[in-house]
PyMOL CGO cylinders between C-alpha atoms (Angstrom):
from pymol import cmd
from pymol.cgo import CYLINDER

trace = [
    CYLINDER, 114.87, 98.36, 101.60, 111.09, 98.08, 101.58, 0.3, 1, 1, 1, 1, 1, 1,
    CYLINDER, 111.09, 98.08, 101.58, 109.17, 97.42, 98.43, 0.3, 1, 1, 1, 1, 1, 1,
    CYLINDER, 109.17, 97.42, 98.43, 106.90, 100.12, 97.10, 0.3, 1, 1, 1, 1, 1, 1,
    CYLINDER, 106.90, 100.12, 97.10, 103.22, 98.99, 97.22, 0.3, 1, 1, 1, 1, 1, 1,
    CYLINDER, 103.22, 98.99, 97.22, 101.00, 99.89, 94.29, 0.3, 1, 1, 1, 1, 1, 1,
    CYLINDER, 101.00, 99.89, 94.29, 97.26, 99.75, 95.16, 0.3, 1, 1, 1, 1, 1, 1,
    CYLINDER, 97.26, 99.75, 95.16, 96.29, 99.36, 91.45, 0.3, 1, 1, 1, 1, 1, 1,
    CYLINDER, 96.29, 99.36, 91.45, 97.60, 95.77, 91.59, 0.3, 1, 1, 1, 1, 1, 1,
    CYLINDER, 97.60, 95.77, 91.59, 95.20, 95.10, 94.48, 0.3, 1, 1, 1, 1, 1, 1,
    CYLINDER, 95.20, 95.10, 94.48, 92.23, 96.07, 92.33, 0.3, 1, 1, 1, 1, 1, 1,
    CYLINDER, 92.23, 96.07, 92.33, 93.16, 94.14, 89.12, 0.3, 1, 1, 1, 1, 1, 1,
    CYLINDER, 93.16, 94.14, 89.12, 93.73, 90.48, 89.93, 0.3, 1, 1, 1, 1, 1, 1,
    CYLINDER, 93.73, 90.48, 89.93, 94.24, 88.85, 86.48, 0.3, 1, 1, 1, 1, 1, 1,
    CYLINDER, 94.24, 88.85, 86.48, 92.98, 89.06, 82.89, 0.3, 1, 1, 1, 1, 1, 1,
    CYLINDER, 92.98, 89.06, 82.89, 90.41, 86.57, 81.67, 0.3, 1, 1, 1, 1, 1, 1,
    CYLINDER, 90.41, 86.57, 81.67, 91.81, 84.54, 78.80, 0.3, 1, 1, 1, 1, 1, 1,
    CYLINDER, 91.81, 84.54, 78.80, 88.97, 82.85, 76.91, 0.3, 1, 1, 1, 1, 1, 1,
    CYLINDER, 88.97, 82.85, 76.91, 87.56, 82.65, 73.37, 0.3, 1, 1, 1, 1, 1, 1,
    CYLINDER, 87.56, 82.65, 73.37, 84.90, 85.24, 74.20, 0.3, 1, 1, 1, 1, 1, 1,
    CYLINDER, 84.90, 85.24, 74.20, 87.34, 87.73, 75.71, 0.3, 1, 1, 1, 1, 1, 1,
    CYLINDER, 87.34, 87.73, 75.71, 89.70, 87.20, 72.77, 0.3, 1, 1, 1, 1, 1, 1,
    CYLINDER, 89.70, 87.20, 72.77, 86.85, 87.99, 70.31, 0.3, 1, 1, 1, 1, 1, 1,
    CYLINDER, 86.85, 87.99, 70.31, 85.94, 91.13, 72.28, 0.3, 1, 1, 1, 1, 1, 1,
    CYLINDER, 85.94, 91.13, 72.28, 89.51, 92.38, 72.14, 0.3, 1, 1, 1, 1, 1, 1,
    CYLINDER, 89.51, 92.38, 72.14, 88.98, 93.19, 68.44, 0.3, 1, 1, 1, 1, 1, 1,
    CYLINDER, 88.98, 93.19, 68.44, 86.39, 95.74, 69.58, 0.3, 1, 1, 1, 1, 1, 1,
    CYLINDER, 86.39, 95.74, 69.58, 88.68, 97.23, 72.23, 0.3, 1, 1, 1, 1, 1, 1,
    CYLINDER, 88.68, 97.23, 72.23, 87.05, 95.40, 75.14, 0.3, 1, 1, 1, 1, 1, 1,
    CYLINDER, 87.05, 95.40, 75.14, 89.12, 93.50, 77.66, 0.3, 1, 1, 1, 1, 1, 1,
    CYLINDER, 89.12, 93.50, 77.66, 87.89, 91.34, 80.61, 0.3, 1, 1, 1, 1, 1, 1,
    CYLINDER, 87.89, 91.34, 80.61, 89.62, 91.24, 83.99, 0.3, 1, 1, 1, 1, 1, 1,
    CYLINDER, 89.62, 91.24, 83.99, 88.95, 89.54, 87.34, 0.3, 1, 1, 1, 1, 1, 1,
    CYLINDER, 88.95, 89.54, 87.34, 88.91, 92.31, 89.90, 0.3, 1, 1, 1, 1, 1, 1,
    CYLINDER, 88.91, 92.31, 89.90, 88.63, 92.61, 93.67, 0.3, 1, 1, 1, 1, 1, 1,
    CYLINDER, 88.63, 92.61, 93.67, 85.11, 92.01, 94.98, 0.3, 1, 1, 1, 1, 1, 1,
    CYLINDER, 85.11, 92.01, 94.98, 84.99, 95.39, 96.69, 0.3, 1, 1, 1, 1, 1, 1,
    CYLINDER, 84.99, 95.39, 96.69, 86.34, 97.43, 93.75, 0.3, 1, 1, 1, 1, 1, 1,
    CYLINDER, 86.34, 97.43, 93.75, 84.11, 99.96, 92.06, 0.3, 1, 1, 1, 1, 1, 1,
    CYLINDER, 84.11, 99.96, 92.06, 84.14, 101.23, 88.49, 0.3, 1, 1, 1, 1, 1, 1,
    CYLINDER, 84.14, 101.23, 88.49, 86.15, 104.36, 89.24, 0.3, 1, 1, 1, 1, 1, 1,
    CYLINDER, 86.15, 104.36, 89.24, 88.92, 102.36, 90.99, 0.3, 1, 1, 1, 1, 1, 1,
    CYLINDER, 88.92, 102.36, 90.99, 88.99, 99.84, 88.10, 0.3, 1, 1, 1, 1, 1, 1,
    CYLINDER, 88.99, 99.84, 88.10, 89.27, 102.61, 85.52, 0.3, 1, 1, 1, 1, 1, 1,
    CYLINDER, 89.27, 102.61, 85.52, 92.10, 104.31, 87.41, 0.3, 1, 1, 1, 1, 1, 1,
    CYLINDER, 92.10, 104.31, 87.41, 93.93, 100.99, 87.91, 0.3, 1, 1, 1, 1, 1, 1,
    CYLINDER, 93.93, 100.99, 87.91, 93.73, 99.99, 84.23, 0.3, 1, 1, 1, 1, 1, 1,
    CYLINDER, 93.73, 99.99, 84.23, 94.93, 103.45, 83.10, 0.3, 1, 1, 1, 1, 1, 1,
    CYLINDER, 94.93, 103.45, 83.10, 97.83, 103.35, 85.55, 0.3, 1, 1, 1, 1, 1, 1,
    CYLINDER, 97.83, 103.35, 85.55, 99.00, 99.80, 84.80, 0.3, 1, 1, 1, 1, 1, 1,
    CYLINDER, 99.00, 99.80, 84.80, 98.54, 99.68, 81.03, 0.3, 1, 1, 1, 1, 1, 1,
    CYLINDER, 98.54, 99.68, 81.03, 98.88, 103.36, 80.13, 0.3, 1, 1, 1, 1, 1, 1,
    CYLINDER, 98.88, 103.36, 80.13, 95.69, 103.48, 78.04, 0.3, 1, 1, 1, 1, 1, 1,
    CYLINDER, 95.69, 103.48, 78.04, 92.56, 105.70, 78.05, 0.3, 1, 1, 1, 1, 1, 1,
    CYLINDER, 92.56, 105.70, 78.05, 89.52, 103.83, 79.36, 0.3, 1, 1, 1, 1, 1, 1,
    CYLINDER, 89.52, 103.83, 79.36, 86.15, 104.99, 77.96, 0.3, 1, 1, 1, 1, 1, 1,
    CYLINDER, 86.15, 104.99, 77.96, 83.77, 102.51, 79.64, 0.3, 1, 1, 1, 1, 1, 1,
    CYLINDER, 83.77, 102.51, 79.64, 83.71, 99.93, 82.49, 0.3, 1, 1, 1, 1, 1, 1,
    CYLINDER, 83.71, 99.93, 82.49, 81.05, 97.28, 82.90, 0.3, 1, 1, 1, 1, 1, 1,
    CYLINDER, 81.05, 97.28, 82.90, 81.11, 95.00, 85.97, 0.3, 1, 1, 1, 1, 1, 1,
    CYLINDER, 81.11, 95.00, 85.97, 79.43, 91.70, 86.78, 0.3, 1, 1, 1, 1, 1, 1,
    CYLINDER, 79.43, 91.70, 86.78, 79.42, 89.45, 89.83, 0.3, 1, 1, 1, 1, 1, 1,
    CYLINDER, 79.42, 89.45, 89.83, 79.68, 85.72, 89.18, 0.3, 1, 1, 1, 1, 1, 1,
    CYLINDER, 79.68, 85.72, 89.18, 78.42, 83.46, 91.91, 0.3, 1, 1, 1, 1, 1, 1,
    CYLINDER, 78.42, 83.46, 91.91, 80.63, 80.44, 92.65, 0.3, 1, 1, 1, 1, 1, 1,
    CYLINDER, 80.63, 80.44, 92.65, 79.31, 77.07, 91.63, 0.3, 1, 1, 1, 1, 1, 1,
    CYLINDER, 79.31, 77.07, 91.63, 78.10, 74.61, 94.25, 0.3, 1, 1, 1, 1, 1, 1,
    CYLINDER, 78.10, 74.61, 94.25, 80.45, 71.63, 94.55, 0.3, 1, 1, 1, 1, 1, 1,
    CYLINDER, 80.45, 71.63, 94.55, 80.01, 68.25, 96.19, 0.3, 1, 1, 1, 1, 1, 1,
    CYLINDER, 80.01, 68.25, 96.19, 82.60, 65.93, 97.63, 0.3, 1, 1, 1, 1, 1, 1,
    CYLINDER, 82.60, 65.93, 97.63, 82.58, 63.10, 100.12, 0.3, 1, 1, 1, 1, 1, 1,
    CYLINDER, 82.58, 63.10, 100.12, 83.06, 65.65, 102.88, 0.3, 1, 1, 1, 1, 1, 1,
    CYLINDER, 83.06, 65.65, 102.88, 79.85, 67.57, 102.03, 0.3, 1, 1, 1, 1, 1, 1,
    CYLINDER, 79.85, 67.57, 102.03, 78.71, 70.50, 99.99, 0.3, 1, 1, 1, 1, 1, 1,
    CYLINDER, 78.71, 70.50, 99.99, 80.92, 73.46, 99.30, 0.3, 1, 1, 1, 1, 1, 1,
    CYLINDER, 80.92, 73.46, 99.30, 81.14, 76.41, 97.00, 0.3, 1, 1, 1, 1, 1, 1,
    CYLINDER, 81.14, 76.41, 97.00, 83.75, 77.83, 94.64, 0.3, 1, 1, 1, 1, 1, 1,
    CYLINDER, 83.75, 77.83, 94.64, 84.90, 81.39, 95.22, 0.3, 1, 1, 1, 1, 1, 1,
    CYLINDER, 84.90, 81.39, 95.22, 82.64, 84.24, 94.00, 0.3, 1, 1, 1, 1, 1, 1,
    CYLINDER, 82.64, 84.24, 94.00, 84.24, 86.44, 91.32, 0.3, 1, 1, 1, 1, 1, 1,
    CYLINDER, 84.24, 86.44, 91.32, 83.80, 89.99, 90.17, 0.3, 1, 1, 1, 1, 1, 1,
    CYLINDER, 83.80, 89.99, 90.17, 84.70, 90.68, 86.55, 0.3, 1, 1, 1, 1, 1, 1,
    CYLINDER, 84.70, 90.68, 86.55, 85.14, 93.95, 84.70, 0.3, 1, 1, 1, 1, 1, 1,
    CYLINDER, 85.14, 93.95, 84.70, 84.76, 94.45, 80.95, 0.3, 1, 1, 1, 1, 1, 1,
    CYLINDER, 84.76, 94.45, 80.95, 86.90, 97.48, 80.14, 0.3, 1, 1, 1, 1, 1, 1,
    CYLINDER, 86.90, 97.48, 80.14, 86.57, 99.43, 76.84, 0.3, 1, 1, 1, 1, 1, 1,
    CYLINDER, 86.57, 99.43, 76.84, 89.64, 101.37, 75.81, 0.3, 1, 1, 1, 1, 1, 1,
    CYLINDER, 89.64, 101.37, 75.81, 89.78, 104.38, 73.48, 0.3, 1, 1, 1, 1, 1, 1,
    CYLINDER, 89.78, 104.38, 73.48, 89.74, 103.79, 69.74, 0.3, 1, 1, 1, 1, 1, 1,
    CYLINDER, 89.74, 103.79, 69.74, 93.20, 103.11, 68.34, 0.3, 1, 1, 1, 1, 1, 1,
    CYLINDER, 93.20, 103.11, 68.34, 94.58, 101.82, 71.71, 0.3, 1, 1, 1, 1, 1, 1,
    CYLINDER, 94.58, 101.82, 71.71, 94.99, 98.22, 72.77, 0.3, 1, 1, 1, 1, 1, 1,
    CYLINDER, 94.99, 98.22, 72.77, 96.26, 96.07, 75.65, 0.3, 1, 1, 1, 1, 1, 1,
    CYLINDER, 96.26, 96.07, 75.65, 98.52, 93.15, 74.84, 0.3, 1, 1, 1, 1, 1, 1,
    CYLINDER, 98.52, 93.15, 74.84, 97.01, 90.40, 77.04, 0.3, 1, 1, 1, 1, 1, 1,
    CYLINDER, 97.01, 90.40, 77.04, 97.03, 87.58, 74.52, 0.3, 1, 1, 1, 1, 1, 1,
    CYLINDER, 97.03, 87.58, 74.52, 100.62, 88.05, 73.30, 0.3, 1, 1, 1, 1, 1, 1,
    CYLINDER, 100.62, 88.05, 73.30, 99.72, 89.03, 69.75, 0.3, 1, 1, 1, 1, 1, 1,
]
cmd.load_cgo(trace, "trace")
């Protein structure tokens, strides 16, 4: 039997767990690493489908990977796209296990 593929899980890669994202969760804002080619509409639909919440706003940012050096030469870490998602008042997403 073949597994059912859900494209929402291709858009949302993982949540960002940091002090800043934890502080923003009090205001209903949650940060996720998303696919580099994902747009705001796809991100909103994926969050609403996965977490069953109403999304009111999506802000995105592209983070350039840092340059790294090793004895083999100069390289670069992977570029990341992040989304800061605001959910409707009174709703929350349990990312931090509270």
